PyMOL commands that place a pseudoatom at each C-alpha (Angstrom):
pseudoatom trace, name=CA, resn=MET, resi=1, chain=A, elem=C, hetatm=0, pos=[207.093, 31.090, 96.969]
pseudoatom trace, name=CA, resn=SER, resi=2, chain=A, elem=C, hetatm=0, pos=[206.421, 27.745, 95.282]
pseudoatom trace, name=CA, resn=PRO, resi=3, chain=A, elem=C, hetatm=0, pos=[208.276, 26.923, 92.071]
pseudoatom trace, name=CA, resn=VAL, resi=4, chain=A, elem=C, hetatm=0, pos=[206.484, 27.129, 88.752]
pseudoatom trace, name=CA, resn=VAL, resi=5, chain=A, elem=C, hetatm=0, pos=[206.484, 23.681, 87.157]
pseudoatom trace, name=CA, resn=LEU, resi=6, chain=A, elem=C, hetatm=0, pos=[206.961, 23.354, 83.412]
pseudoatom trace, name=CA, resn=ASP, resi=7, chain=A, elem=C, hetatm=0, pos=[206.349, 19.765, 82.327]
pseudoatom trace, name=CA, resn=GLY, resi=8, chain=A, elem=C, hetatm=0, pos=[208.377, 19.272, 79.186]
pseudoatom trace, name=CA, resn=GLY, resi=9, chain=A, elem=C, hetatm=0, pos=[207.464, 15.599, 78.989]
pseudoatom trace, name=CA, resn=ASP, resi=10, chain=A, elem=C, hetatm=0, pos=[209.527, 13.773, 76.409]
pseudoatom trace, name=CA, resn=ARG, resi=11, chain=A, elem=C, hetatm=0, pos=[210.035, 16.791, 74.124]
pseudoatom trace, name=CA, resn=ARG, resi=12, chain=A, elem=C, hetatm=0, pos=[213.505, 17.497, 72.803]
pseudoatom trace, name=CA, resn=CYS, resi=13, chain=A, elem=C, hetatm=0, pos=[215.555, 20.232, 74.435]
pseudoatom trace, name=CA, resn=VAL, resi=14, chain=A, elem=C, hetatm=0, pos=[215.087, 22.553, 71.459]
pseudoatom trace, name=CA, resn=LEU, resi=15, chain=A, elem=C, hetatm=0, pos=[211.341, 22.687, 72.153]
pseudoatom trace, name=CA, resn=LEU, resi=16, chain=A, elem=C, hetatm=0, pos=[211.896, 22.802, 75.912]
pseudoatom trace, name=CA, resn=LEU, resi=17, chain=A, elem=C, hetatm=0, pos=[214.094, 25.875, 75.607]
pseudoatom trace, name=CA, resn=ILE, resi=18, chain=A, elem=C, hetatm=0, pos=[211.481, 27.621, 73.461]
pseudoatom trace, name=CA, resn=GLU, resi=19, chain=A, elem=C, hetatm=0, pos=[208.843, 26.921, 76.120]
pseudoatom trace, name=CA, resn=LEU, resi=20, chain=A, elem=C, hetatm=0, pos=[211.165, 27.835, 78.998]
pseudoatom trace, name=CA, resn=ARG, resi=21, chain=A, elem=C, hetatm=0, pos=[212.146, 31.105, 77.335]
pseudoatom trace, name=CA, resn=LYS, resi=22, chain=A, elem=C, hetatm=0, pos=[208.489, 32.019, 76.836]
pseudoatom trace, name=CA, resn=LEU, resi=23, chain=A, elem=C, hetatm=0, pos=[207.686, 31.206, 80.465]
pseudoatom trace, name=CA, resn=THR, resi=24, chain=A, elem=C, hetatm=0, pos=[210.631, 33.127, 81.927]
pseudoatom trace, name=CA, resn=THR, resi=25, chain=A, elem=C, hetatm=0, pos=[209.557, 36.298, 80.117]
pseudoatom trace, name=CA, resn=THR, resi=26, chain=A, elem=C, hetatm=0, pos=[206.299, 36.218, 82.114]
pseudoatom trace, name=CA, resn=LEU, resi=27, chain=A, elem=C, hetatm=0, pos=[207.866, 35.701, 85.550]
pseudoatom trace, name=CA, resn=ALA, resi=28, chain=A, elem=C, hetatm=0, pos=[209.394, 38.157, 87.991]
pseudoatom trace, name=CA, resn=GLY, resi=29, chain=A, elem=C, hetatm=0, pos=[213.071, 38.037, 88.809]
pseudoatom trace, name=CA, resn=GLY, resi=30, chain=A, elem=C, hetatm=0, pos=[213.787, 35.526, 91.562]
pseudoatom trace, name=CA, resn=ALA, resi=31, chain=A, elem=C, hetatm=0, pos=[210.995, 33.150, 90.539]
pseudoatom trace, name=CA, resn=VAL, resi=32, chain=A, elem=C, hetatm=0, pos=[212.031, 29.512, 90.381]
pseudoatom trace, name=CA, resn=VAL, resi=33, chain=A, elem=C, hetatm=0, pos=[211.031, 27.153, 87.593]
pseudoatom trace, name=CA, resn=HIS, resi=34, chain=A, elem=C, hetatm=0, pos=[211.186, 23.376, 87.854]
pseudoatom trace, name=CA, resn=LEU, resi=35, chain=A, elem=C, hetatm=0, pos=[211.525, 22.040, 84.333]
pseudoatom trace, name=CA, resn=ILE, resi=36, chain=A, elem=C, hetatm=0, pos=[210.559, 18.387, 84.024]
pseudoatom trace, name=CA, resn=ALA, resi=37, chain=A, elem=C, hetatm=0, pos=[212.530, 16.944, 81.121]
pseudoatom trace, name=CA, resn=THR, resi=38, chain=A, elem=C, hetatm=0, pos=[213.383, 13.415, 80.098]
pseudoatom trace, name=CA, resn=ASP, resi=39, chain=A, elem=C, hetatm=0, pos=[215.620, 14.479, 77.195]
pseudoatom trace, name=CA, resn=PRO, resi=40, chain=A, elem=C, hetatm=0, pos=[219.135, 13.275, 78.088]
pseudoatom trace, name=CA, resn=ALA, resi=41, chain=A, elem=C, hetatm=0, pos=[220.535, 16.550, 76.734]
pseudoatom trace, name=CA, resn=ALA, resi=42, chain=A, elem=C, hetatm=0, pos=[218.640, 18.631, 79.326]
pseudoatom trace, name=CA, resn=PRO, resi=43, chain=A, elem=C, hetatm=0, pos=[221.366, 18.561, 82.018]
pseudoatom trace, name=CA, resn=ILE, resi=44, chain=A, elem=C, hetatm=0, pos=[223.824, 19.822, 79.393]
pseudoatom trace, name=CA, resn=ASP, resi=45, chain=A, elem=C, hetatm=0, pos=[221.660, 22.303, 77.474]
pseudoatom trace, name=CA, resn=LEU, resi=46, chain=A, elem=C, hetatm=0, pos=[219.956, 23.960, 80.464]
pseudoatom trace, name=CA, resn=PRO, resi=47, chain=A, elem=C, hetatm=0, pos=[223.148, 25.147, 82.206]
pseudoatom trace, name=CA, resn=ALA, resi=48, chain=A, elem=C, hetatm=0, pos=[224.479, 26.409, 78.865]
pseudoatom trace, name=CA, resn=TRP, resi=49, chain=A, elem=C, hetatm=0, pos=[221.243, 28.319, 78.171]
pseudoatom trace, name=CA, resn=CYS, resi=50, chain=A, elem=C, hetatm=0, pos=[221.274, 29.788, 81.669]
pseudoatom trace, name=CA, resn=HIS, resi=51, chain=A, elem=C, hetatm=0, pos=[224.878, 30.896, 81.186]
pseudoatom trace, name=CA, resn=LEU, resi=52, chain=A, elem=C, hetatm=0, pos=[223.895, 32.602, 77.906]
pseudoatom trace, name=CA, resn=THR, resi=53, chain=A, elem=C, hetatm=0, pos=[220.836, 34.345, 79.315]
pseudoatom trace, name=CA, resn=GLY, resi=54, chain=A, elem=C, hetatm=0, pos=[221.903, 35.137, 82.874]
pseudoatom trace, name=CA, resn=HIS, resi=55, chain=A, elem=C, hetatm=0, pos=[219.282, 32.971, 84.545]
pseudoatom trace, name=CA, resn=GLU, resi=56, chain=A, elem=C, hetatm=0, pos=[220.638, 30.829, 87.393]
pseudoatom trace, name=CA, resn=TYR, resi=57, chain=A, elem=C, hetatm=0, pos=[220.807, 27.076, 86.843]
pseudoatom trace, name=CA, resn=LEU, resi=58, chain=A, elem=C, hetatm=0, pos=[219.971, 25.360, 90.147]
pseudoatom trace, name=CA, resn=GLY, resi=59, chain=A, elem=C, hetatm=0, pos=[220.640, 21.804, 89.007]
pseudoatom trace, name=CA, resn=PRO, resi=60, chain=A, elem=C, hetatm=0, pos=[218.545, 18.671, 89.467]
pseudoatom trace, name=CA, resn=VAL, resi=61, chain=A, elem=C, hetatm=0, pos=[215.620, 18.971, 91.887]
pseudoatom trace, name=CA, resn=ASP, resi=62, chain=A, elem=C, hetatm=0, pos=[213.776, 16.296, 93.827]
pseudoatom trace, name=CA, resn=GLY, resi=63, chain=A, elem=C, hetatm=0, pos=[210.064, 15.863, 94.285]
pseudoatom trace, name=CA, resn=HIS, resi=64, chain=A, elem=C, hetatm=0, pos=[209.024, 14.932, 90.758]
pseudoatom trace, name=CA, resn=ASP, resi=65, chain=A, elem=C, hetatm=0, pos=[208.399, 11.498, 89.277]
pseudoatom trace, name=CA, resn=ARG, resi=66, chain=A, elem=C, hetatm=0, pos=[210.677, 12.267, 86.311]
pseudoatom trace, name=CA, resn=PRO, resi=67, chain=A, elem=C, hetatm=0, pos=[213.957, 14.185, 86.025]
pseudoatom trace, name=CA, resn=ALA, resi=68, chain=A, elem=C, hetatm=0, pos=[213.522, 17.870, 86.876]
pseudoatom trace, name=CA, resn=TYR, resi=69, chain=A, elem=C, hetatm=0, pos=[215.901, 20.815, 86.872]
pseudoatom trace, name=CA, resn=GLY, resi=70, chain=A, elem=C, hetatm=0, pos=[215.683, 24.159, 88.640]
pseudoatom trace, name=CA, resn=VAL, resi=71, chain=A, elem=C, hetatm=0, pos=[216.144, 27.583, 87.094]
pseudoatom trace, name=CA, resn=ARG, resi=72, chain=A, elem=C, hetatm=0, pos=[215.971, 30.891, 88.982]
pseudoatom trace, name=CA, resn=VAL, resi=73, chain=A, elem=C, hetatm=0, pos=[214.712, 33.693, 86.730]
pseudoatom trace, name=CA, resn=SER, resi=74, chain=A, elem=C, hetatm=0, pos=[216.896, 36.777, 86.440]
pseudoatom trace, name=CA, resn=ALA, resi=75, chain=A, elem=C, hetatm=0, pos=[215.219, 40.170, 86.108]
pseudoatom trace, name=CA, resn=ALA, resi=76, chain=A, elem=C, hetatm=0, pos=[218.218, 41.292, 84.055]
pseudoatom trace, name=CA, resn=ALA, resi=77, chain=A, elem=C, hetatm=0, pos=[218.297, 38.315, 81.680]
pseudoatom trace, name=CA, resn=THR, resi=78, chain=A, elem=C, hetatm=0, pos=[219.772, 38.686, 78.223]
pseudoatom trace, name=CA, resn=ALA, resi=79, chain=A, elem=C, hetatm=0, pos=[217.008, 38.655, 75.621]
pseudoatom trace, name=CA, resn=THR, resi=80, chain=A, elem=C, hetatm=0, pos=[217.015, 35.761, 73.176]
pseudoatom trace, name=CA, resn=ARG, resi=81, chain=A, elem=C, hetatm=0, pos=[215.121, 35.049, 69.972]
pseudoatom trace, name=CA, resn=ALA, resi=82, chain=A, elem=C, hetatm=0, pos=[211.642, 33.572, 70.509]
pseudoatom trace, name=CA, resn=ASP, resi=83, chain=A, elem=C, hetatm=0, pos=[212.116, 30.921, 67.828]
pseudoatom trace, name=CA, resn=ARG, resi=84, chain=A, elem=C, hetatm=0, pos=[215.771, 30.225, 68.663]
pseudoatom trace, name=CA, resn=PRO, resi=85, chain=A, elem=C, hetatm=0, pos=[216.309, 30.917, 72.364]
pseudoatom trace, name=CA, resn=TRP, resi=86, chain=A, elem=C, hetatm=0, pos=[219.915, 29.785, 72.152]
pseudoatom trace, name=CA, resn=HIS, resi=87, chain=A, elem=C, hetatm=0, pos=[220.632, 32.963, 70.084]
pseudoatom trace, name=CA, resn=ARG, resi=88, chain=A, elem=C, hetatm=0, pos=[220.701, 36.423, 71.657]
pseudoatom trace, name=CA, resn=SER, resi=89, chain=A, elem=C, hetatm=0, pos=[218.105, 38.721, 70.125]
pseudoatom trace, name=CA, resn=ASP, resi=90, chain=A, elem=C, hetatm=0, pos=[220.661, 41.482, 69.511]
pseudoatom trace, name=CA, resn=VAL, resi=91, chain=A, elem=C, hetatm=0, pos=[222.803, 39.339, 67.228]
for i in range(1, 91): cmd.bond("trace and resi %d" % i, "trace and resi %d" % (i + 1))
show_as sticks, trace
zoom trace
């Protein structure tokens, strides 16, 4: 199965996480997302978000012309708020 590519361009991580959260809710467990992100906070924020939600952070991935990071979608992910995906939805 090929990874789903989400091109975050030069958007800040806050917006990237909102987009990534939306995308992961449409994918089956086990799907892999390659998030292209030039924000220098991405390699810090993505692992933290994955830890919060239960998705698996796969680290930097090759094959893109800009920095990209892999995330494996978990079918049992913790739900987060649509407008603030760094907050669990049950809080």
